[in-house]
N, C-alpha and C positions, 0 to 999 in steps of 0.2 A: 393217483397219489403214489402208488408203489413205484412207478417209473420215475417220478421226480425224486424220490428218496434214493434210488439207485444212482441217478445222475449226481446227486450231492455227494454220496460216498465216493464215486469215481473221481469227482473233482477234488475232494479232500485228499484222496490217496495220491493222485498225480501231483498235487501241490506239495505234499510232504516229501515225495521222492525228489522232486526238483529242488526243494529247499535243502535237503540232505546232500545232494550232489554239489550244489553251489557252496555249501558250507565246507565240504571236504576239499573242493578245489581251492578255496581261499586259504584253508589251513596249509595245504601243500605249498602254495605260493610263498607263504611266510617262511617255511623251512628252506626253500630254495634260495631265498634272499640272504638268509644268514649263512648259508654254505658258501656264498661268494667271498666271504672274509677268509683270509688265511687263518688256520687253526690257532696260531699264537696271538691273534688279535681278538678272539672271541672272549666274551665275559667269563665263560666257563674256564678257559685256560688261564687267563690273566689272574683270576681269583685263586686258582690252584697254584700258579707260579709264585704269586706274592706270599701265600701262606707257606709254601714249600721252603721259601728263603728265610723265614723267620721263626717257624714253629718246628722244633727239633723232633717232637713226637710225630707230627704230621709227615715230616721228611722221611723218617725211618719207616713209617707205615706206607709211604708212597714211593718206595724204592724197591725194585725187584732184586732181592738177594738170592743167591750169589749173582752179582751184577756184572754183566759183560763189559769189557773195556780194556784199557791199556794203562799201565803205569808209565810215568815219564822215564826216559832213558837217563841213566846216571852218567854215561860217557858215550863217545862215538862208537865204541865197540860193543855196546850193549844191544843185544838182539831182543826185540819185543816177543813176549810169550803169547802166541795166539790163543792159548787156552786159559789165560789169566782171567780170574773173576775177583771182584771186590767182595769182601766178606763183611757182614753186619758188625762183627766184633771189632774190626779195625777201621770202621768207617769214620772219616773226619767230616763233620757236618759242613755243608755248603752254606755260605752266607749270601746276602743280597749282592747283586752285581754292583761293582764300583769301578768306574773307568780310571781311577787314580789320576785325576786331573788331566785326562786325555792320553794317558800312557797306553790304555787298552781300549779296544773297540769291540762291540758285540754285533753279531749278525744272527738273525732268526730266519729260518726257512721252514716252509710247510711242504712236506713231501707226501702228498696223498694222506694228510691227516697225521703224519708223524712230524713232530716239531723237533727241529735240529737247531741247537744253539751253539755258535762258535764264538769264542773270545780269543783275541790275539793281541800281541803288542804292536806298536806302530810299524816295526820292521817286518812283521808277519813271520818272524823267525820262531817265536814261541806262541803256542796256541793250545787251547783245550776245547773239548767238544762234549756236549751232553745231548742225549736224545730222550724225548718224552713221548710216550705212547698212551693212547686212551684204551684202557682195558675195561672189562665189565664193571669193575668197581671204581672207575674214574681214571684220571690222569696219573701216570707213574713215570719215574726216571727208569729208563730201560737200558741205558748205555752211558758210560762215562770214560772219557780219555783225559787223563790228568795233564795239567799244564806242563809243557816241555817242548823240546825241539823235535819236530817230526818231518 
């Protein structure tokens, strides 16, 4: 009787270990499938991006100030300041993307989890760029190059 009880415990223990391993393997597979999507197509990013475009408080809370970037050149002799930073006090809120009846186009790129958004006119003479990064507290705007000739 004692030997039968040991066999049952052994069987239950091995079964539990196998179930745990298979459960972990299935969980990992799900994570890998979602990472096949570019970051800008994930539900997490699109939810952030949509809210960022319409909620001013959310936008301010999800922008890393002082924000690295570039101001548009005022003329052809204007030299960009490599140390320029956007300040919270002078920030102009960004609105949802509008192609202005085809005048502008938008391109989204995923660079190892960094989302780069580029908007340009049809001639590609004028453009702007925003970069979004996922920090410990969620997605944030981490770089902004103002619309201008570059």
